[in-house]
ROLUMTOR-450759 format. One record per atom (N, C-alpha, C, O): residue in three letters; z, x, y. Coordinates in steps of 0.02 Angstrom, whole numbers, plus 50000, padded with zeros to 5 digits. Each point is the difference from the previous one (the first is absolute). Layout:
AlaZXY ...
This chain:
Unk567755576153050 Unk499505002749987 Unk499895005350064 Unk500324998050049 Unk499275008949968 Unk500005001250043 Unk499215000550011 Unk499525000149962 Unk500555000350100 Unk499155002150017 Unk499685007650035 Unk500265003350044 Unk499304997649929 Unk499775007949988 Unk499455000949998 Unk499674995949968 Unk500005010050064 Unk499275000749984 Unk499364996950016 Unk499445001449979 Unk500834992650077 Unk499174996450017 Unk499545003750000 Unk500125006149996 Unk499284991950008 Unk499395004150026 Unk499614993650024 Unk500174994749974 Unk499475005150060 Unk499684997550034 Unk499155000250003 Unk499795005849999 Unk499754989550004 Unk499275004049996 Unk499764991750026 Unk500214994549983 Unk499425007150053 Unk499674994350037 Unk499005001749998 Unk499825002050055 Unk499814997749913 Unk499365000650018 Unk499584998450047 Unk500214994450014 Unk499345006550020 Unk499634998750064 Unk499414999949981 Unk499584999650045 Unk500285000749911 Unk499194996749966 Unk499685003749963 Unk499524997749970 Unk500695009650022 Unk500055006349944 Unk500224999049960 Unk500604998649996 Unk498875001749944 Unk500544999749927 Unk500495005649998 Unk500604999449986 Unk499065006550033 Unk500495007049969 Unk500784998350050 Unk500345005150005 Unk499884990150022 Unk500514999250054 Unk500644995049948 Unk500594998750015 Unk499034999449927 Unk500484996549936 Unk500065005449949 Unk499675004849978 Unk500974992050015 Unk500115003549926 Unk499515000149950 Unk499584995449996 Unk500445010749956 Unk499484997349944 Unk500264994949950 Unk499664996449963 Unk501185004150044 Unk500234994049951 Unk499594992850034 Unk499524996749978 Unk500795002750067 Unk499804993850044 Unk499354998349991 Unk499904994149987 Unk499645009450018 Unk499294999449974 Unk499734996049928 Unk499544996449983 Unk501065006849987 Unk499754998849910 Unk500304993150006 Unk499824996349954 Unk500655000650098 Unk500084992649993 Unk499854995550011 Unk500064994249982 Unk499645010050066 Unk499494994350051 Unk499314998849965 Unk499674994950006 Unk500195009449965 Unk499475001449976 Unk499205002050040 Unk499985006050014 Unk499534991050000 Unk499565001950054 Unk500254996450058 Unk499625000650048 Unk500884995849963 Unk500144997950078 Unk499594996350022 Unk499614996949964 Unk500425002650100 Unk499814994450040 Unk499165003550043 Unk500075005950018 Unk499514992349991 Unk499535003550038 Unk500134999950059 Unk500124994250016 Unk499935010150038 Unk500234998050062 Unk501025000650026 Unk500364999450050 Unk499685001649893 Unk500694996549986 Unk500485007250012 Unk499845005649980 Unk500784992650061 Unk500315006850042 Unk500744997049948 Unk500384995450016 Unk499655009849901 Unk500484996949963 Unk500675004950019 Unk499915005850019 Unk500654991849975 Unk500605005150007 Unk500534999649948 Unk499974995349959 Unk500535009150037 Unk500295002849968 Unk500635000249988 Unk499875003749953 Unk500894995750044 Unk500845003250014 Unk500225000049930 Unk500034995649956 Unk500105009750046 Unk500605001949915 Unk500775001350039 Unk500145002750054 Unk500164995249908 Unk500725001750001 Unk500285001049948 Unk499704999549946 Unk501115002350063 Unk500435001249955 Unk500694995850000 Unk500284998750053 Unk499875000049909 Unk500784995749991 Unk500365002949945 Unk499884997349946 Unk500575008050052 Unk500405002549962 Unk499345001949937 Unk499615004650016 Unk500314992849934 Unk499635002049961 Unk499384994549998 Unk499714998849946 Unk500174999050092 Unk499454993849986 Unk499545001850059 Unk500215001550056 Unk499264998349929 Unk499305003250046 Unk499534994750000 Unk499774998749945 Unk499944996850119 Unk499724995350022 Unk499255003950040 Unk499905004850037 Unk499784991149936 Unk499505004150037 Unk499404992050024 Unk499834996649951 Unk499985001950101 Unk499844994350026 Unk499365001550034 Unk500015004650041 Unk499384992149946 Unk499235002550016 Unk499904992150029 Unk500144994949969 Unk499535005550112 Unk499674992450017 Unk499315004949999 Unk499875005450028 Unk499704989549920 Unk499275002050023 Unk499714999950045 Unk499465002950007 Unk500824993850035 Unk499524998650073 Unk500444999650046 Unk500244994350005 Unk500105012050054 Unk500334998550044 Unk499794996450086 Unk500284999350054 Unk499014999249914 Unk499714998950088 Unk499594994249976 Unk499405000050009 Unk500914995249960 Unk499324995849995 Unk499694995550043 Unk500424997050033 Unk499045001349979 Unk499834992550016 Unk500064992749974 Unk500044998049942 Unk499944998450118 Unk500114993949947 Unk499554997849977 Unk499425000250021 Unk500914996049903 Unk499704997949927 Unk500055005249960 Unk499984998149941 Unk500095008050064 Unk500015005649978 Unk500595000249929 Unk500544997049996 Unk499265005849974 Unk500695000149929 Unk500485005450012 Unk499675004750022 Unk500844996649975 Unk500505004049981 Unk500245000749950 Unk500214994549980 Unk499955012149964 Unk500204998849938 Unk500745004450018 Unk499895006150005 Unk500754992250003 Unk500585005049974 Unk500145001749936 Unk499924995549959 Unk500245008850025 Unk500085004549945 Unk500745001950008 Unk500135001150059 Unk500454999749895 Unk500565002850008 Unk500065002649932 Unk500054996149953 Unk499955011250039 Unk500005003649922 Unk500955000949976 Unk500395001950044 Unk499764997149914 Unk500725001849984 Unk500085006049962 Unk499734999449945 Unk500575006950065 Unk500045005149980 Unk500785002449998 Unk500414998550044 Unk499745006049890 Unk500695002750016 Unk499935008850002 Unk499505003649997 Unk501204998050008 Unk499845007650014 Unk500475003549966 Unk500175005950008 Unk500034989949953 Unk500615001049952 Unk499804997049965 Unk499574995750007 Unk500915007249905 Unk499684999349932 Unk500424991349984 Unk499784996649954 Unk500695001350081 Unk500374992250005 Unk499424994350016 Unk499644999250049 Unk500434996849880 Unk499524993550007 Unk500124997350057 Unk500435002350037 Unk499204992149980 Unk500084995350056 Unk499544992049989 Unk499415000350018 Unk500734995949966 Unk499684991649989 Unk500034998050062 Unk500515000250035 Unk498724997149990 Unk500034997350074 Unk499944990449959 Unk499674997649954 Unk500814999750095 Unk500114992849984 Unk499534997850041 Unk499544997049973 Unk500435003650082 Unk499504995350057 Unk499755004350055 Unk500335005250002 Unk499194994750046 Unk499725001750041 Unk499724994850061 Unk499694995049982 Unk500455006550097 Unk499934994550029 Unk499805007250055 Unk500305005050021 Unk498994991849987 Unk499465003950051 Unk500134996750045 Unk500014994049984 Unk500155007350086 Unk499934999150066 Unk499655000950015 Unk499645004649981 Unk500194990650075 Unk499135003450062 Unk500124994750045 Unk500324994949989 Unk499295007650079 Unk499864996150051 Unk499904989549987 Unk499524998749964 Unk500774996550057 Unk499604995149965 Unk499224999050029 Unk499674996049966 Unk500125005950070 Unk499424999250005 Unk499455001849958 Unk499404999250013 Unk500845003349934 Unk499735003349935 Unk500084994049956 Unk500574998249986 Unk498844997849988 Unk500134995849945 Unk499865002549922 Unk499545002849970 Unk500994995050017 Unk500055002349933 Unk499254996349958 Unk499834994250006 Unk499845010949953 Unk499484998649954 Unk500164998449950 Unk500145004449959 Unk499934987050020 Unk500324997949935 Unk499505004449930 Unk499415001850000 Unk501094998849946 Unk499805003149950 Unk499935010550008 Unk499875004249957 Unk500244996250093 Unk500105009550007 Unk500525002949989 Unk499935005949984 Unk500634992150021 Unk500555001449972 Unk499985001549934 Unk499854995849958 Unk500385013450022 Unk499995000149931 Unk500355006249999 Unk500035003550051 Unk500254998449890 Unk500295005949978 Unk499545003749943 Unk499784998049947 Unk500185007850084 Unk499635004549947 Unk500505006549965 Unk500455003250027 Unk499304997349911 Unk500525005049955 Unk499835001149953 Unk499544997649968 Unk500835006750020 Unk499894998849908 Unk499224998149949 Unk499884996749949 Unk499835006550086 Unk499165000349975 Unk499944991050033 Unk499794996349956 Unk500315000850093 Unk499524993250003 Unk500424997550070 Unk500535001650025 Unk498914993249992 Unk500264995650059 Unk500324994449986 Unk499694997349954 Unk500754999650060 Unk500454994749980 Unk499984994850067 Unk500505000950036 Unk499104994749985 Unk499884996450060 Unk500714996149976 Unk500274998849947 Unk499894999450141 Unk500514994449996 Unk499894994350011 Unk499714999450053 Unk500404995149917 Unk499624994049978 Unk500394996650075 Unk499614998450045 Unk501005000849965 Unk500274996050060 Unk500485004350044 Unk500584998050003 Unk499255007350028 Unk500305002450045 Unk500524995050048 Unk499904993950000 Unk500625008650038 Unk500274995850051 Unk499595003650063 Unk499845005950001 Unk500024989550050 Unk499655001850058 Unk500514995950066 Unk500124994250017 Unk500015009849996 Unk500184996850072 Unk499575005250061 Unk499965006150007 Unk499684986650041 Unk499615004650045 Unk500335003850050 Unk499835005750014 Unk500914989650027 Unk500235002850052 Unk500774998449985 Unk500194994249993 Unk500305012150001 Unk500584996350001 Unk500305001450057 Unk500505003749999 Unk499224993350073 Unk500225001050051 Unk499995006650041 Unk500234999450056 Unk499595005449930 Unk499965005450038 Unk499525004250001 Unk500025006050012 Unk499224988049965 Unk499325004750016 Unk499815002349925 Unk499435001849985 Unk501174998149964 Unk499575004149955 Unk500194995149947 Unk500504996450002 Unk498995003849941 Unk500274994549947 Unk499855005149939 Unk499785005850005 Unk500374990649936 Unk500025005149939 Unk499544995449930 Unk499824994150002 Unk500095010149946 Unk499844997949946 Unk500325003649948 Unk500105006150003 Unk500104990049942 Unk500535003549974 Unk499994999049909 Unk499824994749974 Unk500325009549998 Unk499944999649919 Unk500405002049961 Unk500245005150023 Unk499994993549926 Unk500524998749972 Unk499595000149915 Unk499454997449988 Unk501105007349948 Unk499635000949954 Unk500794999749957 Unk500514998350030 Unk499505003349905 Unk500575001249958 Unk500265005749987 Unk499605004549991 Unk501154997250006 Unk500325003550011 Unk499715008149970 Unk500195005550019 Unk499304993049929 Unk499795007149966 Unk499235000150012 Unk499735005449990 Unk499894989750029 Unk499484999150024 Unk499575007650018 Unk499485002449979 Unk501014999650070 Unk499525004950058 Unk500665006449996 Unk500564999750026 Unk499175005549934 Unk500505005950004 Unk499535006050041 Unk499405000749993 Unk501015003350049 Unk499735005650037 Unk500425006249963 Unk500624999649996 Unk499025005949978 Unk500045003149963 Unk499925007950029 Unk499565000250042 Unk500765006249946 Unk499705006550019 Unk500385005649958 Unk500275004450033 Unk499784995749905 Unk500185002749955 Unk499565001649954 Unk499514996449992 Unk500595011149955 Unk499415003749968 Unk499574992149956 Unk500314995549972 Unk499295004650032 Unk499764996749942 Unk500004992950035 Unk499714995949965 Unk500485002150080 Unk500164991750015 Unk499995001450092 Unk500405002450040 Unk498964995049963 Unk499974999050067 Unk499654993150014 Unk499554998149962 Unk500714997150105 Unk499764993950001 Unk500134999550085 Unk500535000750030 Unk499014998249990 Unk499814998750064 Unk499874992650026 Unk499534999450039 Unk500874994549944 Unk499534994150038 Unk500004999750076 Unk500445001750040 Unk498684994549976 Unk499955000450056 Unk499754991249991 Unk499594997149963 Unk500835000850086 Unk500044993250024 Unk499364999250072 Unk500015003750049 Unk499614992149941 Unk499424997950059 Unk499974993050029 Unk500064994949967 Unk499865005450083 Unk499794992650017 Unk499455002750072 Unk500015005050036 Unk499564989049961 Unk499415000150057 Unk500184993750054 Unk500224994749976 Unk499715005950082 Unk499794995850047 Unk499615000550029 Unk499725005550000 Unk499984987950053 Unk499604998550026 Unk500315002250089 Unk500514997550024 Unk499085007350009 Unk500284998950080 Unk499924995750055 Unk499435000350023 Unk500834997049997 Unk499924991950055 Unk499855002950071 Unk500225005750013 Unk499464991250030 Unk499835001650049 Unk500434998950047 Unk499975001450060 Unk500564995549902 Unk500684998450064 Unk500545004750003 Unk500554999050025 Unk499185007749937 Unk500545005850004 Unk499955003850059 Unk499504998850033 Unk500805004449983 Unk500235002050073 Unk499535008249988 Unk500025004049953 Unk499614996250104 Unk499555005749981 Unk500195004650065 Unk500264998350053 Unk499495009049920 Unk500265007550021 Unk500885000249996 Unk500395002950037 Unk499724993649913 Unk500904998349979 Unk500145004749945 Unk499455000349973 Unk500945003449995 Unk500145002249935 Unk500534995949971 Unk500605000950012 Unk499104993849943 Unk500354995449946 Unk499995002449926 Unk499585000849956 Unk501195000050052 Unk500365003949959 Unk500004995949946 Unk500074993950010 Unk499845009449902 Unk500284995749936 Unk500225004649980 Unk499955005850019 Unk500424991249927 Unk500705002149961 Unk499874999449930 Unk499464999449971 Unk501335000850000 Unk500014998349918 Unk500805000649993 Unk500405003850027 Unk499674990749927 Unk500664998949974 Unk499944998549914 Unk499604996049977 Unk500745007049994 Unk499854999149938 Unk500884999549974 Unk500505001250034 Unk499454996849896 Unk500734999549957 Unk499855004949952 Unk499395000449994 Unk500985004549961 Unk500005002149940 Unk500785000349960 Unk500524997550022 Unk499415006049921 Unk500595002149978 Unk500395003150043 Unk500554997850014 Unk499195007750011 Unk500385005350051 Unk500124995450072 Unk500265003150046 Unk499654992949961 Unk500274997050045 Unk499364997750055 Unk499774994449987 Unk499875009350079 Unk499524996350016 Unk499925005350083 Unk500255005350021 Unk499234989250006 Unk500015005050075 Unk499724990850046 Unk499954994249979 Unk499975008450075 Unk499884994350053 Unk499595003450072 Unk500154999250059 Unk499375004349915 Unk499705003750060 Unk499284995550035 Unk499614995749979 Unk500535009350102 Unk499384998150005 Unk499585007050053 Unk499845000250059 Unk500115004249892 Unk499715003850010 Unk499195002650021 Unk499765005450018 Unk499934987249969 Unk499275000649994 Unk499465002849952 Unk500265001949947 Unk499294998750054 Unk499635001350070 Unk499874994350047 Unk499964993949990 Unk499975009750061 Unk499954992350039 Unk499164998050015 Unk499585004549999 Unk500274990050012 Unk499264998350009 Unk499894998650078 Unk500374996550034 Unk498975007449995 Unk499924996250077 Unk499384997450011 Unk499585004049980 Unk500204991750040 Unk499554996250012 Unk499545000950063 Unk500234998150054 Unk499165004449945 Unk499845002250088 Unk499804991850004 Unk499984995549958 Unk499875004750113 Unk499844993150018 Unk499114998749998 Unk499565004150014 Unk500374987949962 Unk499454999249971 Unk499395003050045 Unk500085001050061 Unk499475000049913 Unk499435003150043 Unk499734993350026 Unk500264994949977 Unk499245004550068 Unk499754994850028 Unk499205003050025 Unk499835005749987 Unk499774989850047 Unk499185001150042 Unk500004994550014 Unk500024995349960 Unk499955004550096 Unk499634995550063 Unk499435000950011 Unk499875005949989 Unk499654991150029 Unk499374997850023 Unk499924994150037 Unk500374995249991 Unk499065004750059 Unk499804994950039 Unk499444998550003 Unk499525003849998 Unk500464990050007 Unk499344995550010 Unk499415001550057 Unk500225002950049 Unk499364996249953 Unk499495002750059 Unk500024994850059 Unk500284994649986 Unk499515005950070 Unk500224993550049 Unk499324999550075 Unk499925003450051 Unk499704990649920 Unk499714998650025 Unk500054995750067 Unk500524996750008 Unk498995003050042 Unk500054994450045 Unk500865002350043 Unk500424996450027 Unk499555007749967 Unk500565001150045 Unk499854999850096 Unk499515002150031 Unk500984995349991 Unk499874998750077 Unk500684999450034 Unk500514997849975 Unk499405005150099 Unk500624999850039 Unk500004992550012 Unk499574995850015 Unk501415004249967 Unk500254993850031 Unk499684993849927 Unk499904994150015 Unk500005007949921 Unk499694995849971 Unk500505001149916 Unk500025006049991 Unk500224991649972 Unk500375002049957 Unk499464999449951 Unk499574995649997 Unk500535010649957 Unk499675002249949 Unk500565002949933 Unk500565002250011 Unk499184997349932 Unk500544999949945 Unk499995005749968 Unk499575001249957 Unk501095004550067 Unk499725006349926 Unk500554998749959 Unk500574998150012 Unk499035003849922 Unk500234997449939 Unk500185008849966 Unk499645004950006 Unk501034994849959 Unk500125006949954 Unk500224997149933 Unk500314994849988 Unk499425010749967 Unk500414998349936 Unk500505005849992 Unk499975005050035 Unk500564993949912 Unk500395005450000 Unk500114998649914 Unk500164994549979 Unk499765009649991 Unk500285000749910 Unk500535005450011 Unk500105004350043 Unk500104994549922 Unk501065002149971 Unk500384996750041 Unk500565002650000 Unk499404991750046 Unk500634999350037 Unk500124993549997 Unk499564997349967 Unk500934998050059 Unk500164995949977 Unk499854994450053 Unk499875001350059 Unk500174990849909 Unk499784995350050 Unk500574999550061 Unk500584998949982 Unk499315001750080 Unk500554999650055 Unk499915005250017 Unk500225000750057 Unk499465005349915 Unk500205007050026 Unk499534999950065 Unk499584995550001 Unk500465010150070 Unk499685001150053 Unk499485002550001 Unk500025005349969 Unk499394993450055 Unk499685004649996 Unk499714998650125 Unk500074995150037 Unk499685011449975 Unk500014999450052 Unk499225002050039 Unk499825005549981 Unk499864992350052 Unk499375002250023 Unk500095002650075 Unk500394998250044 Unk498995007749955 Unk500055003050056 Unk499214998950024 Unk499514997749970 Unk500595005150102 Unk499184997650031 Unk499965007950067 Unk500135000850060 Unk499665002949893 Unk499905006450039 Unk500645002750004 Unk500305002450048 Unk499904996849884 Unk500765003949996 Unk500604995750052 Unk500485003250021 Unk499444990649994 Unk500494997450044 Unk500104991549952 Unk499594995949981 Unk501195004750013 Unk500254993049952 Unk499664994250034 Unk500114999550060 Unk499434995549909 Unk499754994050027 Unk500594994549949 Unk500064994050012 Unk500225008649949 Unk500334994349943 Unk500225003149960 Unk499975006249995 Unk500424987849951 Unk500095001149939 Unk499934992249973 Unk499964995050035 Unk500035005449884 Unk499884994149967 Unk500085002049926 Unk499715005049978 Unk500764990549980 Unk500315000649951 Unk499384999049927 Unk499584995549997 Unk500495008349966 Unk499674997749934 Unk500074997349955 Unk500435001949960 Unk499044990250024 Unk500174998349973 Unk499944998149912 Unk499384999849998 Unk500774999249950 Unk499925000549951 Unk499445002149964 Unk500044999149939 Unk499505003250079 Unk499285002349992 Unk500185006150020 Unk499875004249957 Unk500414998250096 Unk500085007550018 Unk499594999950065 Unk499765005150023 Unk500144988350008 Unk499264999950071 Unk500645000050051 Unk500534997549979 Unk499455005550096 Unk500104996850052 Unk499635001050038 Unk499665005150003 Unk500304987350059 Unk499634998850046 Unk500244998950077 Unk500504996850014 Unk499185005650022 Unk500315000150084 Unk499294997850034 Unk499445001949982 Unk500794991850091 Unk499624998650029 Unk500115006550047 Unk500535002950010 Unk498894998550012 Unk500015007850044 Unk499554997150049 Unk499474997849976 Unk500615001550090 Unk499804999850066 Unk499695006450033 Unk500285003450043 Unk499284997449938 Unk499835007150043 Unk499944999450088 Unk499614996350031 Unk500875008349997 Unk499955000350082 Unk499565005950016 Unk500075002250057 Unk499375001549893 Unk499645005650044 Unk499224999549957 Unk499945000249938 Unk499634999250102 Unk499284999649978 Unk500005008149966 Unk500395004750008 Unk499004994749953 Unk499645007050002 Unk500045002249891 Unk499934996349951 Unk500195010050053 Unk500145001949919 Unk500545003349997 Unk500185005550022 Unk500184988249932 Unk500944999449999 Unk499975003449903 Unk499574999749956 Unk500985002650048 Unk500165001849923 Unk500614997649988 Unk500495000650037 Unk499484996449903 Unk500754994549965 Unk500125003849930 Unk499605002749963 Unk501154996550033 Unk500145002949945 Unk500504996149979 Unk500364997650045 Unk499835000449869 Unk500634998549992 Unk500455004749954 Unk499935003549950 Unk500644994250100 Unk500685005049960 Unk500604995849974 Unk500414996750031 Unk499475004849873 Unk500694999649974 Unk500435002150007 Unk500035005549973 Unk500564992350062 Unk500895002150020 Unk500235005049957 Unk500365004850010 Unk499284992449921 Unk500745001849945 Unk500644997849999 Unk500294999850055 Unk499974998749902 Unk500844997049966 Unk500165004149971 Unk499695004749974 Unk500974993850029 Unk500505003249944 Unk499785001449922 Unk500395002749961 Unk499064995550023 Unk499664998949929 Unk499255003549996 Unk499795003849956 Unk499844993750107 Unk499455004549985 Unk499675002850084 Unk500064997550056 Unk499645007949921 Unk499945004450046 Unk499434998950057 Unk499494997449977 Unk500515003650074 Unk499524998350059 Unk499235001449985 Unk499835004749965 Unk499804991550059 Unk499085003849999 Unk499774996050060 Unk500224995350033 Unk499315007849967 Unk499514998350051 Unk499144997849993 Unk499695001149948 Unk500074996550096 Unk499314997549979 Unk499545006050023 Unk500235004450036 Unk499074995749941 Unk499655003850044 Unk499814997550062 Unk500174994150006 Unk499455008950057 Unk500014994850056 Unk499354999349980 Unk499605003549968 Unk500394990550065 Unk499324996150019 Unk499834998950065 Unk500464998550038 Unk498915001949985 Unk499694998650057 Unk499774993050011 Unk499594997349963 Unk500724999550094 Unk499944994650010 Unk499555000750091 Unk500115004250044 Unk499384989949955 Unk499765001150076 Unk500054993350017 Unk499784994749978 Unk500755007850090 Unk500194991650048 Unk499714999350038 Unk499995004850039 Unk499474987449985 Unk499544999450062 Unk500584996550043 Unk500574998049988 Unk499015002450068 Unk500404999750060 Unk500344991549981 Unk499884996749950 Unk500605001350114 Unk500344993649990 Unk499454996950009 Unk499485003250009 Unk500524989249992 Unk499594995150016 Unk500254997050062 Unk500604998549998 Unk499005000150068 Unk500384998350040 Unk499764991749985 Unk499524999449962 Unk500774994250066 Unk499874996850019 Unk499434999350072 Unk499995004350045 Unk499664991049954 Unk499734996950058 Unk499914996650039 Unk500254994949977 Unk499505003550085 Unk500094993150013 Unk499475000450067 Unk499955004650040 Unk499604987649957 Unk499395000050039 Unk500244994850027 Unk500484996449983 Unk498915003350092 Unk500344992750046 Unk499164999950037 Unk499635004650015 Unk500294989449991 Unk499194999050033 Unk500284998550074 Unk500534997550016 Unk498975004850021 Unk500154999750079 Unk499794993650017 Unk499634998049954 Unk500444997150095 Unk499804993549998 Unk499414999250039 Unk499795004050042 Unk499984990649942 Unk499264997349993 Unk500074994550021 Unk500214995049971 Unk499505006150112 Unk500074993050022 Unk499564997350052 Unk500124995750042 Unk499035009549942 Unk499454997050024 Unk499564998849948 Unk499445002350009 Unk500654994749937 Unk499704999349948 Unk499564994750020 Unk500184995350035 Unk499075005949934 Unk499424993350029 Unk499595000549939 Unk499895005349972 Unk499894989550009 Unk499295000749942 Unk499505002750047 Unk499834998550057 Unk499955007049889 Unk499285003850033 Unk500185003850047 Unk499565002550035 Unk501034998749978 Unk500175007450044 Unk500215005749971 Unk500495000349964 Unk499185004150049 Unk500595008349958 Unk500565003050021 Unk500075004050046 Unk500384993549913 Unk500755003450048 Unk500215006749961 Unk499615002549960 Unk500934999850050 Unk500375005449971 Unk500444997449965 Unk500294995550030 Unk499935005649904 Unk500695000049977 Unk500285005449991 Unk499595003649973 Unk500974999650035 Unk500485005049994 Unk500624998049955 Unk500344994950007 Unk499745010549940 Unk500465001749978 Unk500615005949987 Unk499855005449974 Unk500774993350046 Unk500175007350007 Unk500474999749935 Unk500314995149981 Unk499655012149985 Unk500405000149931 Unk500515006950026 Unk499865004750037 Unk500684993649933 Unk500605003950005 Unk500335002449943 Unk500454996049985 Unk499525009649968 Unk500065006350051 Unk499375001650043 Unk499504997149981 Unk500425008650090 Unk499355000750021 Unk499685005049967 Unk500365004949990 Unk498974995649988 Unk499915006749960 Unk499844999149937 Unk499775004849969 Unk500294990650007 Unk500154998549924 Unk499444999649967 Unk500055001049940 Unk499364997750086 Unk499344999449992 Unk500004993649956 Unk500394995349996 Unk498985006349970 Unk499874992449952 Unk499414997550055 Unk499705002650047 Unk500314990749915 Unk499544993950029 Unk500274993250026 Unk500474997749968 Unk499324999050081 Unk500174993650018 Unk499554994149981 Unk499494999350035 Unk500654995449902 Unk499304996150003 Unk500244990950022 Unk500434996349977 Unk499155003050067 Unk500034993750071 Unk499804995849938 Unk499695002849955 Unk500524989250040 Unk499664995449975 Unk500164993050041 Unk500574998550017 Unk498794997149997 Unk500184994450021 Unk500104996549947 Unk499535000449961 Unk501004995450016 Unk500144996249927 Unk499865006749951 Unk500255005649990 Unk499284990849992 Unk499795004849931 Unk499525004550006 Unk499955004849961 Unk499604994150093 Unk499445002850019 Unk500185007850039 Unk500215000850057 Unk499645004149896 Unk500095006050037 Unk499595000750075 Unk499434997650008 Unk500945006050043 Unk499674998750072 Unk499605007949998 Unk499425001050019 Unk501065004449953 Unk499925006850012 Unk500535002949978 Unk500584997849995 Unk499095009649986 Unk500745004649978 Unk499855007850045 Unk499455002550014 Unk501255000250002 Unk499945004550064 Unk500445002549961 Unk500404997549961 Unk499385011950066 Unk500705004949977 Unk500474999150068 Unk499914996550050 Unk500595007849934 Unk500684996250020 Unk500005008350047 Unk499955005349970 Unk500104994450079 Unk499975005550058 Unk500555003450003 Unk500514997649976 Unk499515011050064 Unk500725003249996 Unk500514995950023 Unk500574999649975 Unk499234997550070 Unk500244995050048 Unk500344994549961 Unk500544998650027 Unk499324997549913 Unk500374995849955 Unk499394994050015 Unk500064994349977 Unk499505007450055 Unk499594990150027 Unk499345002649952 Unk499785005249975 Unk500064988050030 Unk499344999049952 Unk499554993850035 Unk500254995250030 Unk499465005249966 Unk499724994250047 Unk499034998549980 Unk499585004449991 Unk500344989950009 Unk499324996049978 Unk499764994950046 Unk500304997550048 Unk499065001149927 Unk499824995750072 Unk499884994349969 Unk499695000449947 Unk500494994250075 Unk499984992949963 Unk499664993250051 Unk500274997250048 Unk499055001349921 Unk499844993950012 Unk500154993649980 Unk499764997949947 Unk500714997350098 Unk500034993849938 Unk499374997050002 Unk499605001050046 Unk500284994349892 Unk499734995649978 Unk500274994450011 Unk499554996550022 Unk501024999849975 Unk500254993650009 Unk500535000450039 Unk500445004350006 Unk499454989550026 Unk500494998750059 Unk500954997649945 Unk500114999249940 Unk500355000450121 Unk500514998349957 Unk500635005450003 Unk500055005450028 Unk500374991349935 Unk500405005549975 Unk499955003049929 Unk500034997249945 Unk499905009950073 Unk499745005349954 Unk500605003549956 Unk500564999350025 Unk499405004049920 Unk500555004649982 Unk499755006550003 Unk499465001549974 Unk500865002350055 Unk499515008149993 Unk500575002849955 Unk500564997650003 Unk499265008249951 Unk500365003149968 Unk499755006649999 Unk499415001049986 Unk501105005050030 Unk499945007250001 Unk500525002949941 Unk500604999149993 Unk498905004649968 Unk500215002549937 Unk499975007849985 Unk499555002649966 Unk500905000350058 Unk500185007749970 Unk499905003149962 Unk500484998949964 Unk499235004750011 Unk499955002949922 Unk500525003749972 Unk500194999749942 Unk500075004550115 Unk500435003249963 Unk499925007549980 Unk499425000749980 Unk500895004650017 Unk499535007750010 Unk500495004449948 Unk500365004550021 Unk499624993749909 Unk500465004549967 Unk500645000050004 Unk500334997349956 Unk499985005950099 Unk500704999050000 Unk500284996750078 Unk500455001750039 Unk499024992849963 Unk500094995950035 Unk500194991249966 Unk499874999449940 Unk500344996150085 Unk499994993949960 Unk499134995850040 Unk499695001150052 Unk500204994849898 Unk499674995450036 Unk500324993950039 Unk500504997249977 Unk499245001050074 Unk500034992850030 Unk499834994650017 Unk499584998549958 Unk500474997050081 Unk499464995050027 Unk500274994950054 Unk500605000450015 Unk499154996750003 Unk500304995650085 Unk499354996649972 Unk499555001549960 Unk500654991850090 Unk499614993250002 Unk500244997050054 Unk500604999050008 Unk498814998950044 Unk500144996650065 Unk499534995250004 Unk499415000449981 Unk500934994050050 Unk499444992950016 Unk499775002750065 Unk500415002850037 Unk498724996549988 Unk499844999950040 Unk499634993449999 Unk499804996749952 Unk500145002150128 Unk499604994650028 Unk499345001550006 Unk499925005850020 Unk499564991149971 Unk499295000750032 Unk499664994550024 Unk499834994549978 Unk500125008250066 Unk499674995150052 Unk499134998849985 Unk499705004649973 Unk500004990350044 Unk499454996249981 Unk499505003950040 Unk500335003450039 Unk499064997749968 Unk499555005750006 Unk499804997650074 Unk499914994050015 Unk500045011150029 Unk499794996850070 Unk499454997750020 Unk499425001949992 Unk500894992550044 Unk499404993050027 Unk499704996549951 Unk499424998150003 Unk501045000749943 Unk499884993449955 Unk500694997749959 Unk500565002450004 Unk499304994149972 Unk500644997049946 Unk499815003349934 Unk499454998949975 Unk501015005149995 Unk499865003749935 Unk499465003649997 Unk499715002650048 Unk500164997549902 Unk499485005949967 Unk499294995850025 Unk499445002550004 Unk500764990650012 Unk499344996850001 Unk499635001350063 Unk499405000850009 Unk501344999150050 Unk499515002750065 Unk499745006450021 Unk499685000950051 Unk500495003749903 Unk499435004950017 Unk499434998050003 Unk499655001150050 Unk500114995049891 Unk499404996949972 Unk499544999350049 Unk499445002550005 Unk500894993150035 Unk499554995050040 Unk500225004550090 Unk499714997550048 Unk500505005349958 Unk500205005950078 Unk500334994350035 Unk499885000250061 Unk500544994149918 Unk500434996850058 Unk500544999849953 Unk500544997750017 
C-alpha cells in the first residue's frame, strides 16, 4: 500500500482545535485534558487515531481510539489490532473493546505486553475473520473503532513526546505505524513550605524543617538564610526534610526552603519566614582573689573577677552554705563584698556568677584559713578580752 494524505492535528486545550469527528468519538472528553488526533491513508484504508489526553498528569486516564474507514467500495475485514503505547502507561483491565455494528464488544482477554524492550508495550485483540468488516459503499457503511485505556505512570519521561502507534492485520493486508498522536507529560507540580523557627542563637544548632508535596523520598531540599545557601537535606517518606542550621549572624534573618526539582517534578520554593537570631552565648570564668588575713570578728574584703569583663550580672559569695553577700559585676569585671568570719579554721568560700543572657554562669571555690579572734583563743577569747 502507498501512504498519502496524512493529516495531523493536536489540540492544546481548546475544543475548536480538534476535528468534529474526533469529538464525536471521544464523547464529552476529559475536563482539562488536551486531546489529539491524527488521520492518514494507506491505499484505500483510512485510519483516525485519537488520544483523549495528550498531556496527562500522573494517575490520569488516557483513552486511545483507532477508527477504521475505507475510501473505496472494496470491503476489508479486520482480524486483529495491536495498540502500541509508552511502557510507562498501564493498561486498565477491561477497557479494550471494539465498537461498531450498533454496539460495543469488550475484549475479554487481550494480549498485554508491558514493554517489548524498546520502551513501548502493546495491547492486542483478535477476532474471527468475519467479525469486523470495514465498508464504504452505498447502503453499507461500517467504521469500527478499537479503543483501550491506560493509567499514566509516575515513571513517564517528562517534557518528552512519547509516541503511540497501531498495528493491525486484515483481509487486505495490514499496517504497522507509529504515527501518534504523541503523549507529553509535564513535570509533576510541587509545593514547598517551611516551619517556623524559634530560639535561634548564633553558634547553636536550630532545626530547619521543610515539607514538599509532589516530590519523591530522597529528593533534595535546599535551605537558604537571606538568600545564601546554608545546607541541604533529603526528603523522607512523609515529604519532610530537616537540617541542623547554625546561625553565624545575630539579628533579623529570613529563611527559605527550595525544592530543586528533578527530571520528574518541578522546582518550588517556600514563602520567606523571619527568624530572630540571638547573640552568641559566651562562656564565662570567675576567679577569687587570695584571702590571706581572714580572722574571726574582723571585717575584710573578698573580690572576684569575672571574664569577659563588662559582662554585667552579679556575684554571690558564700561561706559554706551561708550567703555572705551579693555584688554587681563592675565594668572591669570585678565584684567585691565584705566578709566578717564567725568561725576560725579552714573555710570554703564560693563565688557564683549569675550569667547575663549572652554570657554563661560560672562559679569558683577556694579554701580560706580563718585565724582566731585577736587577743584570745578562738571566739571565746574575744569575750574575756584575753
